[in-house]
N, C-alpha and C positions, 0 to 999 in steps of 0.2 A: 836174765832170761825174764825172773820171776819181778824185773819191774814197769816189760813190755810186756808181760801181763797181765799186774796192776791195771794199765792204763788202755791196754784195750776191754778189761772189766768194767772200768770207770766208764770208758767214754758206750761201753753199750748200755750202762745202767743211764746215765743222762740222758742216752735218745731216747731209751722206752719212757722217761719221766717228758721227753719232750712230746713223746706219743704220748703219756695218757694225759695232757694237760692243753696238747692243742684245738684250736675252736672247729667247728666241724667246718668243710669246705659249703657256704650260700647253696643251694638247691634253687634252681627258675625254674618257676611252675609256669606254661603257658597259658592266660584265660582263654577261660572256655569261650566259645564262641558266641551264646546265649546273651553274653552282656552288651555285643554290639544289635541285638535285636529292638531295644527302644528308640534304639536312633530312626531305627527302618522303622518303625508303624510311627515317629513323627513326619518323618520324610513325605509316610504315605498319606498320613492326614493332612498336610499341609497342603499335599497336591490334590485332596482330596477338594480342601477348602477352597482352594483357587479354581477349580471347575466351577465348584456350587455359585464362587461368586461373580462369572463369567453367565452364570445363569442365570441371576437376581439382574443386573446388567441386562441382559437381552430380555430380559423381561418388561421391563423398566420402558427400556427406550418399544420397546411390541408395542406395551400400553400407550406409550401417547400418542404414538403415532396415529392406534386406531385412534384414538379419540380426536388427532387431529382433522381425520376423514371425514368423519362423523358429522362433529361440528360442521364443518365445509361442505359437508354433503344439504347438512340444516337448513346451511342461509341460502343456498343455493335453492331449493326447496321453498325456501320463501319467498326470492328473489321474484324466480320463475310465477309463484301466484302471484305477487305484489302484481306482476307485471300483468299476467293473465287479470287481475280484478281492474288495472286502469285501462286495458283496455278494454274489457267492457264498461269501464265507464264515462269512456273516454268522450263520446260525447254532451257535451254541456252547455244551453242556450245559448245565447247570449242574452238574451232577460227573458222572463215569465208572466213580466207586470212592469204597467210603470212606476214603480219604483223604484226598480233596480236599473232605471235611469234615472242620473244626476248628475246635472252640472250647474253650478253658480251660475245666475244670472239670466236661468231658462227652465223650459220647463219639456219636463221625460218624459218619453210617448214609446209600448213597450209594440212591435208592429209584431204582429204573428207569434203572438209571446207562448213561449213554450219549443218549435217549432226551429227544426235546422236552419229558417230561414229567416229566423227575427233577427229585429232590430230594436236598437235605440233614433229617436228621432226627436232632436231637441229641436224648438221652438220659443221666438223669444213670448220674453213674459208680458204683460201688459198691463200697467200701472196703474193700480189699483185707487179708485178715488176717497180721499176721505174726507168728512165735514167735520171740525172741531169747531164749535160751539163753547164759548168763551166766556167769560169774566178779564175783562186787562185791568178790572182792582181789583182783584184777590190771590195776595197774597201764597195764597197754598197750593197753584191752580198750574202746575204743570205740566209738562203736554211732552217732553222728549224721553222723559221713562217708555210711555204708553208705544209712543208712534216708532219707536225703536224694535218694541215686541210685535205691531204689529207688518214693522217689514222683514222681522224674521219670519214670521210669519206667511205672509202673504207677495214677500218682495218690492219694488220700488214700489214707492207711494207717491202719489200728487193729493199734497193736503191743501187745503183751504180754512181757512178761521175769521170765522165770523162771530163778535161781539155778541153776544144779549140784549143788550140796550138798544141792539139797530133795529131796525123793522125787521127788515129779514132774518135777525136771532129771534124776533118773536113769534115770527109765523112759526119756527120750523118749532121754538117751544112746544108750540102748544099743538103744531103735527102732530109732532112725533112723543110729545107728551112727556115731557121732560123738566124732569125738580131738580135733579145735583146736577153741577158742571167742574170740572169738563166733562161733553159729551162726545164722543166719536161715534161718526154715522158711516158706514162703508156701504156701499152702491152695491147692489144686485151681479156685479160680475165675479164676486171674489166664492162664489158658490162651481165656479168653473176649476177654481183653483184644488188643485190636487190635495193641500196643506185642509181645505176647510173643513172634512170629514173630522179631521181630529179639534180641529179651534169651535166645533159649529155651536154645542157647550156653553162659548163665551156669549153669544149675540141671542139680542130678539129681534123675531122680524115683528117691522110697522112699515106700513103703509110702500113695499117693493123696496124697502132698505135694510137693510142691517143694524141695529145699534148694538155698540155695546154697553154691558151689564153693569150697571155700579161698582158692581163688588171689585169687575175685573178692572175698571180705568179709573178705580182709587175714587171718583169724583169726591170733594170735601164742603161744595161752595153752594149753599141751598142759598140759592139766590130769588123766590119767588117770598122767603120770611122777612119778615118788616124788620130793617134795621134798630136792634138796641146802643147805644154808647155804653161805653163802657159798665159790657157788661159780659163775665164768665160763665160758662156752667160747666162744670166739673162729671164725668162718667168714671165710676168705677166700676168693677164684681167683686162682687162680696169672697173676703179668704183670698184673693190674687193678688199672690205675691209684688207681680205689677204695680198692681193698684198703691199699693200700700207703702211702695217706695214714689213711685209720682205723686205723693198725697205728700210727704216727708219733703222733696224736693218743691213743691207748690208753697208751702207754708212759709218759709222767705219771702216767694213773693206777695204773698197775703198781708204779712209783715208791714211789708209798705204798701198796697197800694190796699189801703183800709178801707179808701174812699167810693172804690166800684163795689160795682152787684154779683153777689157773689152765689152762686147754687151748685148745691151736691147733686148728684143722679144715681142713683144703685141702676145696675143693668134690665132689675122689672121692673122701672119705673118707666109709666106714662109717656113720659118725652123721649126716653131712650129707643123707647118702643116705635116712634112715630116717626124719629128719626133713623130710625133703622141699623139704627152703630150697633155692631157686631163685634168692634174690636176695644177693645181697651185695656188701661186708662185712653180715655179719651177726652179732648177739650171743645169748649166751640164758647166762640170770639164775638160779639154783640150781636148771639141768638141764628148768625151766617155761614160765618167757616170756620169748618171744622181742622183736625187734626189731635197726631195720636202720638203715643208713647209717651216712655219715662222720658222726661224735660230736664235738663236745668232750670233755674229757677232764672235767672239768663234769659233763657231759650223761651221761658215764659211770659215774661216780660218783655221783648223784641217782635215778637206776634202780637201779644195783644196791644202793641207801638203802635204797630202799623196799619191800626185801623183807630185807634184812640188818642188824641191828644192831648195828656197830663202829663203835670209837673215831675211828677214822680218818675216820669218814665226816661229822664235823663239822671238815673240813679245806678248806678252798679253793682251785680248782682252776681250772684255765684256763677260761675263756666262748669263746675263741676258738679257731678251727682254729688247729691247724698249716699 
């Protein structure tokens, strides 16, 4: 029995030891409800943000629609005002003056100008009679350019050319006091042409006709002057670049035509004034025919030799300008 008591005692001691060294059982602590509060606040803010985003989008849409309505109204208002102005300015007369009536080859006349009944009436243009007094032996007396200008001014022309050496030509030269050829004599009907007012300063009225001025006609033949064979006069303007260049090109001609009668004149000299030379440089061949500008040595030779037969005329000179 003492053995059993000892076993019981030992078991009790072991149980006490186990009890003393046993780990305490874990205690479960419930999380406080406050931990859920941040999540609740985040969800609340998210909902609030969505509401504000929707409000912003609606605001933008509203503003855009307002702008569209505003500009549409403005455009419609402008269109109405334009239509109103157009209605007010609807009436425009067909013509207000003869210048509003134009048709190629016709004379236009405005009837009842400025009125509702205004209209243009077109009539045939009568040909303008032109007498050209010229010299058939003049190398620088072409008429095509000037006749083209006259036609552009007055329409179709009826041209009659008369040589100054004929009896009729001499009478015309005396009647109209002509010194230079070619000369253009137009009949008095040009004053009825609607364009006459624009160009009347180019004409001088003489004995019922209208003579084109020498400056406008580019006349170059002093037919009343004595012919002096193998003569060349050169007219220059002081300190003028064109005159200087012309003289450089002239030197080659003079080097080859040493026997000719040559004279150089300034723009202020008496001969330049007598001949009424206004364009420089200029040349006068045989005291009668004028040509102007900067010319090559070959061109000067050709013009000179058209009136003079010299051995040097067979030479070939520079065709380009110096």
